[in-house]
N, C-alpha and C positions, 0 to 999 in steps of 0.2 A: 504494500500500500504506500502511495506517495505521502510524504510527511506534510507537504503543503498542498492544500486544495484551493480552488479559485471560485469566487462567487461574485455576483453583482447585488448591490442593494435592492435592485428591482426584483430579485428573486424572493424577497421577503416583504410581502404585503402585511398590513395589520392583521387581517384574518389569518394569514399563514403563521405569524409569530404567536398569536393568541392560541392557536391550536397546538403549537409546540411547547408553550410555556408550562402547562400543567401545574405542578406544585412549586415551581421555581420562582424566585423573586428577582426583579430587575432594579438595580440601583444605578442611577446616572450621576456622574461626578464631574462638575465643572471646576476648573482651576482659574482663580482670579487673583489679582493683586491691586489693592487700592481701589480707586474709583474710575479707572480708565475704561473699564468694560461694563459700566453700570447699565447703560442703555442696551447694549448687546445682550447682557445676561437676562434682562427683563424680557426682551423679544424672544430669546431662545427658550427660556423656561415656559413662557406663555404658549409658544408654538407646540412644544412637546406635550404640554398638558391638554391642549385643545385637539391635537391631531392623533394622539396615541391612546385615547380613552383610559382604561384602567391597566394598560400594559406595564407602565412604569410604576413600581411600588413606592419608590422614594427618590427624591432629587437632593443631592448634596452640593453645596458650594464650598470647595476647599479654598479658603480665602486667607489672605495675609493683609492685615490692616496697615496703613501708613501711620495712623494714630492709634496706638495700642489700646487707648482708653475710651475711644468714642466710636459708636456705630456709624458706618459710613453709608454713602448712597447706594453702593453695590449691594450691601446687605439688605437695605430697605427695599430696593427694587426687586431683589430675588424673592423676598417675602411677599411683596405685592403681587408678583406673578404666581406664586404658589405659597399659600400660608403655611403649608406643611413642609416646605423646603427646610433642610437642616443646614445651618451655617457652621462649618468646621473652621474655627479660627486657628490657623497654623502657628500664629504667634504664641498661643497658649497651650497647644496640644503636647502633653508630655508622653514620650515614648522611652521605655527603660534604657535602650542603648543609643539614644540620640541626645544631643544637647540643643543649642539654639541655631545650628547651622542653617543657612538658607539654600534654596535651590528647588527647581521643579521636581526632581526625583525625590528629594527629601520630603517635600510637602505631599507628594502622592503617597509616599510610605506612611506619613503621619495620618493622612486621611484614612487609609486602609486599616491602620492599627485601631483608630477610633471606631470604625465600622465594625471590626471584629469584636471589640470589647463591648460596645454599647448598642448596636443596632441589628444584629442578626438573630437575637433571641434564641429560640430552640432550633433554628435552621442549621443545616450543615453547610460548611463553606462551599462544597461542590454544588449546592442548590441555590447559590447566590451568583448572579451574573452582574459584574461591575463593568460599566461602560464609562470610560474616560473621554471627555470632550474638551477641546481647547475653546476658550471663550471668545477669542479674537477672530474667528472665522467671519469673513465678509458676509453680511446678512443675505445677500442675493443667492449665495451658494448653500446656505444652511437649510436643512429641512429635517423632517421626521425620519427620512431615510438613513440619516446618520445612526440613529438609535435602532431602528428596525433592522437595518442591514447588519450592523455589528453584533447586536444582541441575538438576532436571528441565527447568525452563523454559529454562535456558541450553543444556543438551544438545539441546533441541528447536529451537534456532536463535536465541535471544535473546543479545545481547551483555551485557545487564544485566537482572537480575530484582529487582524491588522488592516487599517484603512489604506486604500490606495486611491489615486485620483490623478487628474491632470491639473497642473498648476503652472502659471505663466513663468515664474522664476525658478525656484527650486535649485539654487546654485549649489548648496552643500550636497544635496542628493546627487545631482548630475556630475559634479566635478570632484567630489571627495568620496562620498559613501559608496556609490555604485562601483567606481574603479577599485576602491580599497577592498570591497567585499569579493571582488572577482580575482584578486591578485594571487591568492594562495589556493592552489588546486587541492581540495580536500573534500571527501564525500559529504561531511556535515556542513562545512563552510559553503559549499555550492548551493545549499538551501537558501542562504542569505541572498543570493543573486536572483532568486525567484520573487522576492518581495518588490512590488512595483514602486512602493514609496516607503523604504525601510525606516525613515525618520519621522513618520507621521505620529502626531500626538493623540490621534483618535484611535483608541484601541478598546477591546473588550476581552473579558476572560472570566472564567469562574474565579470566585474568591480563593478557592483552593489553589488555582494556578498562580495568582498574584502573591499568595502567601509562600510560594515555593521557589521564587526566583530572587536573585539579587537586585536591589535597586541602587542605582548610582545617583549621587547627589545632584548633579547639574546636567551638563551636556551629554553625558554618557548614558543617560537612563534608557533611551530607546534602543541603542546598540546593545547594551548589556542584557536587556530583557529578550531581545531577538535572539541573541546567542544562546542564552539559557534555554529558550524555547526550542531552538534547533538541536542543541545537545541533549536535551531532556526527552523523556518519553511523552511528549505532548503532541496533540494534533493542532495544526495551524491552518487558518483560512485567511487568504488575502481577499478583501472585500472591496470591489470597485464602487466608489461613491460618486464617480463622474467628475464634474468640474469643482474647483476649490480655489480659494485664495485667502490670505490673511496678510497682516502687516509685513512689510519687507524690512530687513535689518540692514544697518550700515555695514561697510566692509570690515571694520575691526571686529564687530560682533560675529560676522561670518567666519573670520579667521579663528576666533576663540572657540566657536562651535566646532569648527573643523579639527582644531587641535584636540579638543575634548573627545571627539568621536574616534580619532586615530589612536589616542592614548588608551581609551577604553578597549578598543579592538585588540591592541597589542597585549594589554594586561590580561584580558580574558583568554587570549590564545596561549599565553604563558600559564595561566591558571589551569587550562584544560590540557596542557602538555603538548600542544601543537608546535610551539616554537620555544627556543631557549636562547637567552642572551649570554655571551661569554666574555672573558677578558675584562671583567669589571663594568661591562655595559649595563645600563639600566634605563627604564622608561622614565623620562623626565616629567616633572610637574610644571616646569617653567617654559612658557612660550617666548622664544627669543627671535627677533628679526631685525634686520637693518633696512632702512629705506631712505629715499630722497623725497622730501615733502614738496607740496605745491609751492612753497616759498624757496625751494631749491636748497633747503638745509638738510643736513644728514641727521637722521633720527634713529634711535635704537629702542626697540620694544623689549621689555623684560617683565613679563606678567605671570604671576603665580596663579596657575589654574588647577591647583590641587583639588581633587574631589574624592569623597569617601565612597567606597563600595560597602553598602550595608548587607549584613547577612539576611537570609530569608526570614520573613516575619514568623513563620511557623516555629522557628527556634526560640522565640521569646514569648509566644502566646501561651 
């Protein structure tokens, strides 16, 4: 059996996923920071609630406040869109093996820990489907198919569903991730080349799956999860969501993301025994580069991009 199967969001209508759901629960998790996505989060939660009927059991907003002591507009708008929405304040979520470090992957892990501890009740982790969605997707491309397609693939037998799509830019995907993932010829690593958008933040999986993989703190989170999924005994589905876009990042951010992805890839390959560094070589945490600026001056970059690889949540639950 092929490890990765392929589907389209169009394969999963509301009627189809309702018939597949049975006794399972669907949790949708949006990641937000401050007030920059307040309007978008209101629109997206409202759409999900109006278009998916009772399919989604709970919506969570994994949120980081800029003002730790004051409820912000994003929180208010999320609750206006769905009074039952749960705001998970990552500034205040305590996880036994984490401190106050920031990062997308760190906050995803905090949200999952809180869900495991406080929101699954008597349900088993394999009966919870967690759907992670980025909040900054341009409104014209977002629809209920994000939830139905990703959750539907998991309900249909996948442990992990990865969104794929066409996007206008996708520089890191095209010029870093895809060439990198095809560089080493290995039967497991070749699975990474089948993912049409390996860096997508829109993913779904059973809670049991997410409890079983490493989470990386910042830029490495998608690459790390993908590799653990490919090396583990998990079924993966690549789900075509169609067209997609979100905010585009400046060049320095693109460089930092690229460094983080390459660093994670090499460290995971060392962890899995695929490659070995010798003669004192090690994977660096520091991004260094020299350049000539637009002012014709010589500049040197020296940026610490250390990020933590957290152990699987099942080890601390």
